[in-house]
C-alpha positions as protocol buffer text, in pm:
chain_id: "A"
residue {
  index: 1
  type: MET
  ca { x: 1153 y: 365 z: 2597 }
}
residue {
  index: 2
  type: LEU
  ca { x: 1062 y: 338 z: 2231 }
}
residue {
  index: 3
  type: LEU
  ca { x: 704 y: 255 z: 2135 }
}
residue {
  index: 4
  type: ILE
  ca { x: 642 y: 141 z: 1779 }
}
residue {
  index: 5
  type: HIS
  ca { x: 301 y: 92 z: 1621 }
}
residue {
  index: 6
  type: ILE
  ca { x: 291 y: -145 z: 1325 }
}
residue {
  index: 7
  type: ASP
  ca { x: 5 y: -108 z: 1078 }
}
residue {
  index: 8
  type: ALA
  ca { x: 108 y: -389 z: 846 }
}
residue {
  index: 9
  type: ALA
  ca { x: 374 y: -657 z: 824 }
}
residue {
  index: 10
  type: TYR
  ca { x: 453 y: -856 z: 513 }
}
residue {
  index: 11
  type: PHE
  ca { x: 614 y: -1197 z: 521 }
}
residue {
  index: 12
  type: HIS
  ca { x: 735 y: -1415 z: 238 }
}
residue {
  index: 13
  type: CYS
  ca { x: 799 y: -1787 z: 268 }
}
residue {
  index: 14
  type: SER
  ca { x: 1172 y: -1844 z: 316 }
}
residue {
  index: 15
  type: LYS
  ca { x: 1148 y: -2162 z: 106 }
}
residue {
  index: 16
  type: ALA
  ca { x: 1039 y: -1952 z: -192 }
}
residue {
  index: 17
  type: ILE
  ca { x: 1344 y: -1729 z: -156 }
}
residue {
  index: 18
  type: VAL
  ca { x: 1575 y: -2031 z: -134 }
}
residue {
  index: 19
  type: ARG
  ca { x: 1407 y: -2204 z: -429 }
}
residue {
  index: 20
  type: SER
  ca { x: 1431 y: -1889 z: -639 }
}
residue {
  index: 21
  type: ARG
  ca { x: 1809 y: -1880 z: -586 }
}
residue {
  index: 22
  type: LEU
  ca { x: 1762 y: -1506 z: -528 }
}
residue {
  index: 23
  type: LEU
  ca { x: 2084 y: -1479 z: -328 }
}
residue {
  index: 24
  type: ASP
  ca { x: 2289 y: -1710 z: -552 }
}
residue {
  index: 25
  type: PRO
  ca { x: 2532 y: -1498 z: -759 }
}
residue {
  index: 26
  type: GLY
  ca { x: 2564 y: -1781 z: -1012 }
}
residue {
  index: 27
  type: ALA
  ca { x: 2192 y: -1765 z: -1090 }
}
residue {
  index: 28
  type: ARG
  ca { x: 2182 y: -1393 z: -1165 }
}
residue {
  index: 29
  type: ILE
  ca { x: 2110 y: -1263 z: -1512 }
}
residue {
  index: 30
  type: GLU
  ca { x: 2242 y: -931 z: -1637 }
}
residue {
  index: 31
  type: ARG
  ca { x: 1968 y: -668 z: -1617 }
}
residue {
  index: 32
  type: ASP
  ca { x: 2009 y: -564 z: -1980 }
}
residue {
  index: 33
  type: ARG
  ca { x: 1918 y: -920 z: -2090 }
}
residue {
  index: 34
  type: LEU
  ca { x: 1577 y: -900 z: -1921 }
}
residue {
  index: 35
  type: PRO
  ca { x: 1274 y: -731 z: -2079 }
}
residue {
  index: 36
  type: SER
  ca { x: 1105 y: -455 z: -1884 }
}
residue {
  index: 37
  type: ALA
  ca { x: 765 y: -515 z: -1723 }
}
residue {
  index: 38
  type: GLY
  ca { x: 606 y: -300 z: -1995 }
}
residue {
  index: 39
  type: ALA
  ca { x: 775 y: -500 z: -2270 }
}
residue {
  index: 40
  type: MET
  ca { x: 646 y: -824 z: -2118 }
}
residue {
  index: 41
  type: HIS
  ca { x: 291 y: -687 z: -2097 }
}
residue {
  index: 42
  type: ARG
  ca { x: 312 y: -559 z: -2456 }
}
residue {
  index: 43
  type: ARG
  ca { x: 426 y: -899 z: -2584 }
}
residue {
  index: 44
  type: LEU
  ca { x: 159 y: -1089 z: -2388 }
}
residue {
  index: 45
  type: SER
  ca { x: -111 y: -855 z: -2521 }
}
residue {
  index: 46
  type: GLY
  ca { x: -8 y: -910 z: -2881 }
}
residue {
  index: 47
  type: GLY
  ca { x: 130 y: -558 z: -2906 }
}
residue {
  index: 48
  type: THR
  ca { x: -184 y: -372 z: -2792 }
}
residue {
  index: 49
  type: PHE
  ca { x: -51 y: -274 z: -2449 }
}
residue {
  index: 50
  type: ASP
  ca { x: 136 y: 59 z: -2413 }
}
residue {
  index: 51
  type: GLY
  ca { x: 449 y: -81 z: -2251 }
}
residue {
  index: 52
  type: ASP
  ca { x: 653 y: 238 z: -2283 }
}
residue {
  index: 53
  type: SER
  ca { x: 400 y: 440 z: -2081 }
}
residue {
  index: 54
  type: TYR
  ca { x: 375 y: 159 z: -1829 }
}
residue {
  index: 55
  type: ASP
  ca { x: 752 y: 153 z: -1777 }
}
residue {
  index: 56
  type: ARG
  ca { x: 778 y: 533 z: -1764 }
}
residue {
  index: 57
  type: ASP
  ca { x: 502 y: 565 z: -1501 }
}
residue {
  index: 58
  type: LEU
  ca { x: 598 y: 258 z: -1297 }
}
residue {
  index: 59
  type: PRO
  ca { x: 822 y: 429 z: -1036 }
}
residue {
  index: 60
  type: ALA
  ca { x: 559 y: 688 z: -939 }
}
residue {
  index: 61
  type: ARG
  ca { x: 279 y: 430 z: -950 }
}
residue {
  index: 62
  type: THR
  ca { x: 478 y: 197 z: -724 }
}
residue {
  index: 63
  type: VAL
  ca { x: 540 y: 468 z: -463 }
}
residue {
  index: 64
  type: ALA
  ca { x: 177 y: 584 z: -472 }
}
residue {
  index: 65
  type: GLY
  ca { x: 25 y: 239 z: -444 }
}
residue {
  index: 66
  type: LEU
  ca { x: 280 y: 38 z: -249 }
}
residue {
  index: 67
  type: TYR
  ca { x: 83 y: 37 z: 76 }
}
């Protein structure tokens, strides 16, 4: 017997995934054509946001604050 305790479960509307065309190869954009999250924040802030630091620290921040 296997007993599993679940602390949290996350669900996303399947319609949103279909509408986004997430799984449609024809809708995909090459990664190098997309700005980074930090670059988007910097542009939206009028250049006052430190996008380079944001991008550099993002992986560790994501792991630390994911749940």
